[in-house]
C-alpha positions in Angstrom: -37.4 4.3 -26.2 -35.1 1.6 -25.6 -35.6 -0.5 -22.5 -33.9 0.6 -19.8 -33.0 -2.8 -18.5 -31.2 -3.6 -21.4 -28.7 -0.4 -21.0 -27.8 -1.8 -17.9 -26.6 -5.0 -19.0 -24.7 -3.1 -21.5 -23.4 -1.2 -19.5 -22.7 -3.6 -16.7 -20.6 -5.6 -19.9 -18.6 -2.8 -20.9 -17.9 -2.8 -17.2 -16.2 -5.9 -16.9 -14.5 -5.5 -20.5 -10.6 -6.3 -19.1 -7.6 -4.5 -21.2 -5.1 -6.5 -22.8 -3.1 -9.1 -20.5 0.6 -7.8 -20.0 3.6 -10.1 -19.3 5.6 -9.9 -15.6 8.1 -11.9 -13.9 7.3 -13.4 -10.6 10.7 -15.3 -8.9 11.8 -15.7 -12.6 8.4 -16.8 -14.1 6.6 -15.5 -16.6 3.0 -14.4 -15.4 0.4 -13.1 -17.2 -2.0 -10.0 -15.5 -3.7 -7.4 -16.2 -2.5 -3.6 -16.6 -4.2 -1.7 -13.2 -5.3 -5.0 -11.2 -3.4 -5.1 -8.4 -0.1 -6.6 -7.8 -2.0 -9.4 -5.0 -4.6 -10.0 -7.2 -2.2 -11.0 -10.1 -0.2 -13.0 -7.6 -3.3 -15.1 -6.5 -4.6 -15.4 -9.9 -1.4 -17.4 -10.8 -1.9 -19.3 -8.2 0.3 -18.0 -5.5 -1.2 -18.2 -2.2 1.9 -17.3 0.1 3.9 -14.4 -0.9 6.4 -14.4 1.8 7.7 -16.0 5.2 8.3 -14.5 8.4 11.6 -14.7 10.2 10.4 -18.1 11.8 9.2 -19.4 8.8 5.6 -18.7 8.8 4.3 -18.4 5.6 2.1 -15.3 4.5 -0.8 -14.1 2.1 -2.5 -11.4 1.4 -5.0 -10.7 3.8 -7.0 -7.4 4.0 -6.0 -6.3 0.6 -6.5 -2.8 1.6 -2.5 -2.5 3.0 -2.9 -2.0 6.8 -1.7 -5.9 7.7 1.3 -5.7 5.6 1.1 -9.4 5.1 1.7 -9.0 1.6 5.0 -7.5 1.1 7.4 -8.6 -2.1 10.0 -6.9 -3.6 9.2 -5.2 -7.2 12.0 -4.4 -9.2 14.3 -4.5 -6.4 12.2 -2.4 -4.2 12.2 -4.5 -1.2 8.6 -4.6 1.1 6.1 -3.1 -1.1 2.8 -3.8 -0.3 1.6 -6.3 -3.3 -2.5 -5.3 -2.5 -1.1 -1.5 -3.3 0.7 -2.0 -6.5 -0.7 -1.5 -9.4 0.5 -4.4 -12.5 2.4 -2.7 -15.0 4.1 -4.7 -18.2 7.4 -6.0 -17.4 7.2 -5.7 -13.6 10.1 -7.9 -11.9 8.8 -9.5 -8.7 10.1 -11.3 -6.2 8.4 -13.5 -3.3 9.6 -14.5 0.0 10.5 -11.3 1.8 10.8 -11.7 5.4 9.6 -8.8 7.1 
């Protein structure tokens, strides 16, 4: 009989494997991201802390990461006001940050 601890460790490592990265375009720049992760995660991982500004010029970033606060809205493939925390990364998507609400 095999050791259950070893089995759990192997299962945990497999759960952490990521798919091959894809390229998305963010404000005209190529960014590597992982398909299926949230766009907010990809933006944060790429060093994008603020994703939009308010009408008064205040910078905003992902806050709740569950679609409630609307602080992370961006334009995705020419569709404005997309909550980046709810949009899943897919190859070739075009993202524009800086959308004011």
